[in-house]
C-alpha positions in Angstrom: 2.8 154.1 -116.9 1.3 154.2 -113.8 -2.2 154.1 -114.4 -3.3 154.0 -110.4 -3.0 157.4 -110.1 -6.2 157.9 -112.8 -8.2 157.0 -110.1 -7.4 159.0 -107.0 -9.8 159.9 -104.2 -8.4 163.4 -103.1 -9.7 162.8 -99.4 -7.8 159.5 -99.2 -4.1 161.2 -99.6 -1.8 160.5 -96.5 -2.0 163.3 -94.0 -1.8 163.6 -90.6 0.7 164.6 -88.0 3.2 165.4 -90.7 1.7 168.1 -92.1 2.4 170.2 -89.0 6.4 170.0 -89.2 5.4 173.2 -92.1 5.5 176.6 -91.4 1.9 176.5 -92.6 1.0 173.4 -90.6 1.8 175.4 -87.5 -0.1 178.5 -88.0 -3.0 176.4 -89.2 -3.0 174.6 -85.5 -2.3 177.6 -83.9 -5.1 179.5 -85.1 -7.5 176.3 -84.9 -6.6 176.4 -80.8 -7.4 179.9 -80.7 -10.8 179.9 -82.6 -11.8 176.8 -80.0 -10.7 178.5 -77.0 -12.9 181.7 -78.6 -16.0 179.6 -79.3 -15.7 177.7 -75.9 -15.1 181.0 -73.9 -17.9 182.9 -75.5 -20.9 180.4 -76.4 -20.1 178.0 -73.8 -22.1 174.8 -73.3 -24.0 175.7 -76.5 -19.9 176.5 -77.9 -18.9 172.7 -76.8 -21.9 171.3 -78.3 -21.3 173.6 -81.6 -17.8 172.0 -81.6 -18.6 168.6 -81.3 -21.2 168.7 -84.3 -18.9 169.9 -86.1 -16.0 167.5 -85.5 -18.8 165.4 -86.1 -20.1 166.7 -89.0 -16.8 166.8 -90.8 -15.9 163.3 -89.7 -18.8 162.0 -91.5 -18.5 163.7 -94.6 -15.0 162.3 -94.8 -16.0 158.9 -94.5 -18.9 159.7 -97.0 -16.4 160.7 -99.2 -13.8 157.9 -99.4 -17.1 155.1 -98.6 -19.8 157.1 -100.6 -22.1 154.2 -99.7 -22.5 155.3 -96.2 -24.8 157.4 -97.7 -26.9 155.4 -99.2 -27.6 153.8 -95.6 -28.1 157.3 -94.2 -30.5 158.0 -96.4 -32.6 154.8 -95.2 -31.8 155.8 -91.9 -33.3 159.1 -92.1 -36.0 157.8 -94.6 -37.5 156.9 -91.1 -37.1 159.1 -88.5 -37.5 162.5 -90.6 -41.4 162.9 -90.2 -41.6 161.9 -86.5 -38.6 164.7 -85.8 -40.6 167.5 -87.2 -42.7 167.3 -84.3 -40.0 168.1 -82.1 -38.2 170.3 -84.0 -40.5 173.1 -86.0 -39.6 176.0 -88.3 -36.8 173.9 -90.2 -37.1 172.0 -93.5 -36.0 168.7 -92.5 -37.5 167.0 -95.1 -34.6 168.6 -97.6 -31.9 166.7 -95.4 -33.3 163.4 -97.3 -32.0 165.8 -100.2 -28.8 166.8 -99.1 -27.8 163.4 -98.3 -28.5 162.3 -101.6 -26.7 165.4 -103.3 -23.7 164.4 -101.4 -23.7 160.7 -101.8 -23.8 161.5 -105.6 -20.8 163.7 -105.6 -19.0 161.2 -103.3 -19.7 158.6 -106.0 -18.4 161.2 -108.7 -15.1 162.1 -106.2 -14.1 158.3 -105.8 -13.4 158.5 -109.7 -11.8 162.0 -109.4 -9.4 161.7 -112.1 -11.6 159.7 -114.2 -15.0 159.5 -115.5 -17.4 157.4 -113.1 -18.8 154.2 -114.7 -22.7 154.8 -114.8 -23.4 151.5 -116.7 -24.5 149.6 -113.8 -27.6 151.9 -113.4 -28.1 151.8 -117.2 -31.2 149.9 -117.1 -35.0 149.6 -118.4 -36.5 150.9 -115.0 -34.0 153.9 -114.7 -35.4 154.9 -118.2 -38.8 154.7 -116.9 -37.9 156.4 -113.7 -36.7 159.4 -116.0 -40.0 159.3 -118.3 -42.1 159.7 -114.6 -39.6 162.2 -113.7 -39.9 164.5 -116.6 -43.8 163.9 -116.4 -43.7 165.2 -112.7 -41.6 168.3 -113.4 -44.0 168.5 -116.2 -46.9 168.7 -113.8 -45.1 172.3 -112.7 -46.9 173.6 -115.9 -50.6 171.5 -115.3 -53.1 174.2 -116.0 -55.1 172.9 -113.2 -51.4 173.4 -110.8 -52.0 176.1 -108.6 -48.9 176.2 -106.3 -45.2 175.6 -106.8 -44.8 175.1 -103.0 -47.0 172.1 -103.4 -44.8 170.3 -106.0 -41.5 171.4 -103.9 -43.8 169.6 -101.2 -44.0 166.2 -103.4 -40.9 166.8 -105.2 -40.0 163.1 -104.2 -42.7 161.4 -106.2 -40.2 162.2 -109.1 -37.1 163.0 -108.0 -36.3 160.6 -104.9 -37.4 157.5 -107.5 -35.3 158.7 -109.9 -32.4 158.9 -108.3 -32.5 156.6 -105.4 -33.0 154.0 -108.0 -29.4 155.1 -109.9 -27.9 155.0 -106.5 -28.8 151.5 -105.8 -28.0 149.9 -109.2 -24.3 151.7 -108.3 -23.6 150.7 -104.4 -25.9 147.9 -103.7 -24.2 145.1 -106.3 -23.4 142.1 -103.9 -24.6 139.9 -100.9 -22.8 142.1 -98.5 -24.0 145.3 -99.1 -27.3 143.8 -99.3 -27.6 142.6 -96.3 -26.3 145.4 -94.2 -29.1 147.2 -96.4 -31.5 144.8 -94.6 -29.8 145.2 -91.0 -30.3 149.0 -91.2 -33.4 148.6 -92.0 -34.5 146.1 -89.3 -32.8 148.1 -86.9 -35.0 151.2 -87.6 -37.8 149.0 -87.8 -37.6 147.3 -84.2 -36.7 150.5 -82.7 -40.0 152.0 -83.9 -41.9 149.0 -83.2 -40.4 149.7 -79.9 -41.4 153.3 -79.8 -45.0 152.2 -80.5 -45.5 149.6 -78.2 -44.2 153.0 -75.8 -46.8 154.8 -77.1 -49.3 152.4 -76.4 -48.7 150.8 -72.6 -46.9 153.6 -71.4 -48.0 157.1 -73.3 -47.5 159.4 -75.7 -44.6 162.3 -74.9 -45.5 166.1 -75.0 -44.6 166.6 -78.4 -46.9 163.6 -79.4 -49.5 164.8 -77.3 -48.9 168.4 -79.0 -49.5 166.5 -82.7 -52.6 164.7 -81.3 -54.0 167.6 -80.2 -53.7 169.9 -83.1 -56.0 167.5 -84.8 -54.6 164.1 -85.6 -56.5 163.0 -82.2 -59.4 162.6 -84.8 -58.3 159.6 -86.8 -55.7 158.3 -84.5 -57.7 158.1 -81.2 -60.9 156.0 -81.6 -63.5 155.2 -79.1 -60.6 156.1 -76.5 -58.2 153.7 -77.6 -54.7 155.0 -79.8 -54.2 154.0 -82.9 -50.3 153.9 -82.2 -48.4 155.6 -85.3 -44.1 155.4 -83.4 -42.1 158.5 -85.3 -44.2 157.8 -88.6 -46.3 160.1 -90.4 -49.5 158.4 -89.3 -50.7 154.8 -88.3 -51.7 153.9 -91.7 -47.8 154.9 -92.5 -46.6 152.8 -89.6 -48.7 149.7 -90.3 -48.3 149.2 -93.5 -44.4 149.8 -93.4 -44.5 147.5 -90.4 -45.9 145.0 -91.8 -43.7 145.6 -95.2 -40.9 144.7 -93.0 -42.4 141.6 -91.2 -42.8 140.0 -94.9 -39.4 141.1 -96.3 -37.5 140.2 -92.4 -39.4 136.7 -92.3 -39.1 135.6 -95.7 -34.5 137.1 -95.5 -34.6 135.0 -92.6 -34.7 132.1 -94.3 -31.3 132.5 -95.8 -29.6 133.2 -92.9 -28.1 130.9 -89.6 -27.3 131.3 -86.1 -27.6 135.4 -84.9 -28.4 136.8 -88.3 -31.1 134.6 -88.4 -33.0 135.4 -85.3 -32.3 139.1 -85.9 -34.5 138.7 -88.7 -37.3 136.5 -87.3 -37.1 138.9 -84.4 -37.8 141.7 -87.0 -40.6 140.0 -88.9 -42.5 139.1 -85.5 -41.7 142.9 -84.5 -43.0 144.3 -87.7 -45.9 142.8 -87.8 -46.9 143.4 -83.9 -46.6 146.9 -84.9 -48.8 146.2 -88.1 -51.6 145.1 -85.6 -51.2 147.6 -83.0 -51.0 150.6 -85.8 -55.2 149.6 -85.8 -54.4 150.4 -89.8 -56.9 148.2 -91.5 -55.8 148.1 -95.0 -52.5 147.1 -93.6 -54.2 143.3 -93.0 -53.1 143.4 -97.3 -49.6 143.4 -96.8 -49.0 139.9 -95.5 -51.8 138.6 -97.1 -50.2 139.4 -100.8 -46.8 139.3 -99.9 -47.2 135.8 -98.6 -49.7 134.5 -101.5 -46.8 136.5 -104.1 -43.9 134.2 -102.2 -46.0 131.0 -102.3 -46.6 131.5 -106.1 -42.9 132.2 -106.7 -41.6 128.7 -105.0 -42.9 127.3 -107.8 -44.1 124.2 -105.5 -47.7 122.9 -105.7 -47.2 121.6 -102.1 -45.9 125.2 -100.7 -48.6 127.0 -102.6 -51.3 124.4 -101.5 -50.2 125.0 -97.9 -50.0 128.7 -98.5 -53.8 129.3 -99.9 -55.2 127.1 -97.1 -53.2 128.8 -94.4 -54.5 132.3 -95.8 -57.7 131.1 -96.3 -57.9 130.2 -92.6 -56.9 133.9 -91.8 -59.3 135.2 -94.0 -62.4 133.0 -92.5 -60.8 134.2 -89.1 -61.3 137.7 -89.7 -64.6 137.7 -92.3 -66.5 135.1 -90.5 -65.9 134.7 -87.0 -65.5 136.9 -84.4 -63.2 135.1 -82.7 -60.9 137.6 -80.3 -63.3 140.6 -80.7 -61.9 141.6 -77.4 -59.0 142.9 -78.5 -59.1 146.4 -80.3 -56.5 145.7 -82.9 -57.9 142.2 -84.0 -61.4 143.8 -83.9 -60.5 146.6 -86.1 -58.5 144.6 -88.3 -61.8 142.4 -89.0 -63.7 145.5 -90.1 -61.3 145.7 -93.1 -63.2 142.4 -94.7 -66.8 143.9 -94.1 -68.0 145.2 -97.4 -70.7 147.5 -95.8 -68.1 149.3 -93.4 -69.0 152.7 -93.0 -65.5 154.1 -93.7 -65.4 152.1 -97.0 -68.6 153.6 -98.0 -67.4 157.0 -97.5 -64.0 155.9 -99.5 -66.2 154.6 -102.5 -68.1 157.9 -102.6 -65.2 160.2 -102.3 -64.1 158.3 -105.2 -67.4 159.1 -107.2 -66.6 162.8 -106.4 -62.9 162.5 -107.8 -64.4 160.5 -110.8 -66.7 163.2 -112.0 -64.3 165.8 -111.2 -61.2 164.1 -113.4 -63.6 163.4 -115.8 -62.1 166.4 -117.8 -58.9 166.9 -116.2 -56.8 163.6 -117.7 -53.2 165.3 -116.0 -54.7 165.8 -113.0 -54.9 168.3 -110.4 -51.5 168.9 -109.4 -48.3 166.9 -107.6 -49.2 168.4 -103.8 -52.7 168.9 -104.4 -55.1 166.5 -103.3 -55.9 165.4 -99.9 -55.7 166.9 -96.4 -51.9 167.6 -96.8 -52.7 169.9 -99.6 -55.0 172.3 -97.3 -51.4 173.6 -96.0 -50.6 175.0 -99.4 -54.5 176.0 -100.6 -57.0 175.6 -98.0 -59.9 176.5 -100.6 -59.1 174.1 -103.4 -61.5 171.3 -104.5 -58.9 168.6 -104.3 -57.7 169.3 -100.7 -61.1 168.9 -99.7 -61.8 165.6 -100.9 -60.3 162.6 -98.8 -57.9 160.4 -101.1 -57.0 157.8 -98.5 -55.8 154.9 -101.0 -52.4 155.9 -102.9 -53.5 155.4 -106.4 -56.5 157.5 -105.9 -54.0 159.8 -105.1 -52.1 159.9 -107.9 -55.1 159.6 -109.8 -56.3 163.3 -108.3 -52.6 164.5 -108.9 -51.5 163.0 -112.1 -54.5 162.6 -113.6 -55.6 159.2 -115.3 -52.4 159.5 -117.2 -50.4 159.2 -114.8 -52.2 156.7 -112.7 -51.7 154.2 -115.6 -48.2 154.7 -116.3 -47.6 154.5 -112.6 -49.3 151.0 -112.6 -47.4 149.9 -115.8 -44.3 150.7 -114.1 -45.2 148.9 -111.1 -46.3 145.6 -112.9 -43.6 145.9 -115.3 -40.7 146.1 -112.5 -42.9 143.1 -110.5 -43.4 141.1 -113.4 -40.2 140.9 -114.7 -38.4 140.4 -111.6 -40.7 137.7 -110.9 -39.7 135.8 -114.0 -36.6 136.0 -113.3 -36.6 134.7 -109.6 -39.0 131.5 -110.9 -37.3 130.7 -115.0 -33.6 132.8 -114.9 -32.2 132.9 -111.2 -30.7 129.6 -110.0 -28.8 130.5 -106.8 -31.3 129.4 -104.0 -29.6 132.3 -102.0 -30.2 135.0 -104.5 -33.5 133.6 -105.5 -35.0 133.6 -101.8 -33.5 137.1 -100.9 -35.1 138.2 -104.2 -38.8 136.6 -103.4 -38.4 138.2 -100.4 -38.3 141.8 -101.8 -40.6 140.8 -104.3 -43.5 139.6 -102.1 -43.0 142.5 -99.6 -43.7 144.7 -102.7 -46.4 142.9 -103.7 -47.9 143.3 -100.0 -47.4 147.2 -100.4 -48.9 147.6 -104.0 -52.3 145.5 -102.6 -52.5 147.5 -99.1 -52.0 151.0 -100.9 -55.2 150.5 -102.6 -57.1 151.2 -99.2 -53.8 153.3 -97.5 -51.3 155.8 -99.0 -48.6 153.6 -98.1 -46.2 153.0 -101.2 -44.7 156.8 -102.0 -44.5 158.1 -98.2 -41.5 157.6 -96.4 -40.2 155.7 -94.8 -41.4 153.2 -97.7 -41.0 155.0 -100.4 -37.3 154.9 -100.1 -37.4 151.0 -99.4 -39.7 150.3 -102.3 -37.3 152.4 -104.7 -34.5 150.2 -103.6 -36.0 147.1 -104.1 -37.1 148.1 -107.7 -33.9 148.5 -108.6 -32.8 145.6 -106.7 -35.0 143.3 -108.3 -34.6 144.4 -111.2 -30.9 142.8 -111.1 -31.0 139.7 -109.5 -28.3 138.4 -111.9 -25.6 141.0 -110.2 -25.7 138.6 -106.8 -25.9 135.3 -108.6 -22.7 135.9 -110.6 -19.7 136.4 -108.3 -20.9 137.5 -105.3 -21.7 134.3 -103.0 -19.8 135.6 -99.8 -19.9 133.3 -97.3 -23.7 132.4 -97.4 -25.2 129.4 -95.7 -26.9 126.3 -98.0 -30.5 126.2 -97.8 -33.0 123.4 -99.5 -34.6 124.0 -103.0 -38.2 123.6 -101.8 
């Protein structure tokens, strides 16, 4: 019995010029040529552009359905660009592009096992179960008696849906060192582009769309004392700074697993990432490298390395907290204010938290997804929560999903971090896998630390990167067993 036919992808069938020998093929070719001629004649330049877009779309779909992981990498790339594109393209729901790519990727996975059931067992993990409960809780928010807007919930749908479905995609698709490396390369390329665009904003100036965005109200928070807080093509400077710091930590540690060009590439990504964090003027972003590197030093289980790390971080802390060195630099001066407990901005945040504490005392399930902070004013301009700044990611979760949601959210984060850290420190033996997992764990720890001051963790592009990270670090055994693909040797210090 021939079993190979049981795993047929209909998009892999042999096709080409042979099909033109049939009458149907000739008729189809003739009609296609006529259609192309009519489109070009009627629409001219626009028609040519439409045809190229159509051909590219058809080619992309073909490649996606023959290689589903392409959809995963596409989602990562769109994740970086989508919010910035809304400054240039208005009136279109570009945010649903991520949803579309994820749906297509799931369909491609199913078609890749066209005549048999897909083996979903790689995604049968405890984190998937927790993400499923979280998704149900987010869906429950539709009937939260405090919620007033379904549109606001739809705008915040990624909080539950992206988390659950992207974790499944990661388990199913990222299961070798090579695939993990490609993910980091895609991440690194877009991070480099983001920092370069940020440098353009800082040294050359913003373009017409960015200027319009600033003039529409963003200038109040992004131009301070005549100096621009760089935001690149991200939603705001806070997200840009936090994500670039995250990238910096992950890339620098990841470079330790590489040699030659790859090592240089990740070092460049790391340095540019940290530089992007600095020029963002986002004070809370300093928590990413501080928290991330401290986590990495602990994961190494080496007293000398840990001692060196503690001394290094102490020097950084003393530099910002107790000196005025480099205060002439706007970015350094703004970062330094993050270490001042009397900073006016911090006092305002603490005052807002007191207001929310009183309001949420009788609302254990929060005010509803999409109902808190400035973004909610688009849907609920007169609602109480939409006029109280949340700033912190955890405060945002508290305001929208209540103390119940916040506690469960924190449980998921610390459960994943704790279990992954234990595996790296005491279970995983392969030094390459250990370092790669340490890079991702450290980056996530840094984002968790920075999210106390900024809403970094759950917003694009950080969100999908964190969700992918949570899946990968929950399953390090996959990378340790039978997946060593020409990895360089490293020391076990």
